[in-house]
C-alpha positions as CSV (number, residue, x, y, z in Angstrom):
1,M,-18.0,-9.2,26.4
2,T,-16.3,-6.9,28.6
3,A,-12.5,-5.6,27.8
4,L,-11.9,-7.3,31.2
5,E,-13.3,-10.6,29.8
6,L,-11.7,-10.3,26.4
7,N,-8.1,-9.8,27.8
8,A,-8.6,-13.0,30.0
9,E,-9.7,-14.9,27.0
10,L,-6.5,-13.6,24.8
11,Y,-4.3,-14.4,27.7
12,R,-5.7,-17.9,28.1
13,A,-5.6,-18.2,24.0
14,M,-1.8,-17.1,24.0
15,G,-0.9,-19.6,26.6
16,E,-2.5,-22.4,24.6
17,I,-0.5,-21.3,21.6
18,A,2.6,-20.8,23.3
19,N,2.5,-24.6,24.9
20,D,2.0,-25.9,21.4
21,E,5.1,-25.4,19.1
22,T,3.2,-26.6,16.2
23,L,0.6,-24.1,16.4
24,L,2.8,-21.4,17.4
25,A,4.8,-22.0,14.3
26,K,1.7,-21.6,12.6
27,V,0.7,-18.6,14.1
28,L,4.1,-16.8,13.6
29,K,4.1,-17.9,9.9
30,Y,0.3,-16.3,9.2
31,V,1.7,-13.0,11.4
32,K,4.6,-12.8,9.1
33,D,2.8,-13.3,5.9
34,L,0.1,-10.5,7.0
35,T,3.2,-8.2,7.6
36,P,2.9,-5.0,4.8
37,A,6.7,-4.5,5.0
38,K,6.9,-6.5,1.3
39,K,3.9,-4.6,0.4
40,A,5.3,-1.4,1.4
41,K,8.5,-1.7,-0.5
42,A,6.7,-2.7,-3.7
43,D,4.4,0.3,-3.4
44,A,7.2,2.5,-2.8
45,D,8.8,1.5,-5.7
46,W,6.1,1.7,-8.3
47,A,7.1,4.7,-10.3
48,N,10.7,3.1,-11.2
49,K,9.0,0.6,-13.5
50,F,8.2,3.5,-15.7
51,A,11.8,5.1,-15.8
52,G,12.9,5.6,-19.4
53,A,9.4,4.0,-20.5
54,W,8.7,7.2,-22.4
55,K,9.7,7.1,-25.8
56,D,9.6,10.2,-27.6
57,N,11.8,12.2,-30.1
58,R,10.9,15.3,-28.9
59,S,12.9,17.6,-26.1
60,T,11.4,18.1,-22.8
61,D,10.7,21.6,-23.6
62,E,8.9,20.4,-26.9
63,I,6.5,18.3,-24.9
64,I,6.1,20.7,-22.2
65,N,5.0,23.2,-24.8
66,D,2.6,20.6,-26.5
67,I,0.9,20.1,-23.2
68,N,0.5,23.8,-22.5
69,E,-0.8,24.4,-25.8
70,A,-3.7,21.4,-25.4
71,R,-4.8,22.8,-22.2
72,T,-8.2,24.7,-22.0
73,T,-10.4,26.7,-20.2
74,N,-13.5,25.7,-18.5
75,S,-16.1,27.3,-19.8
76,R,-18.8,25.7,-17.6
77,N,-20.9,28.2,-15.2
78,I,-20.6,26.8,-11.9
79,K,-22.6,28.0,-9.4
80,L,-21.5,27.8,-5.5
């Protein structure tokens, strides 16, 4: 199917949908359900769920120091 034929078919189908209110309502609901707006907002707020969730008696400096002391060096010989 060529691009011109595809465009003609799409316009024909859109005309049928626009003339049928029930079908148009179904299509609009389907398109609305597919919109990523709700998911995008949920994805943007994912980190907020963890605010205040970390329970520790150590200060921030002590935690950072523990992390730094736990680090190890890479002793593997990597050939490039």
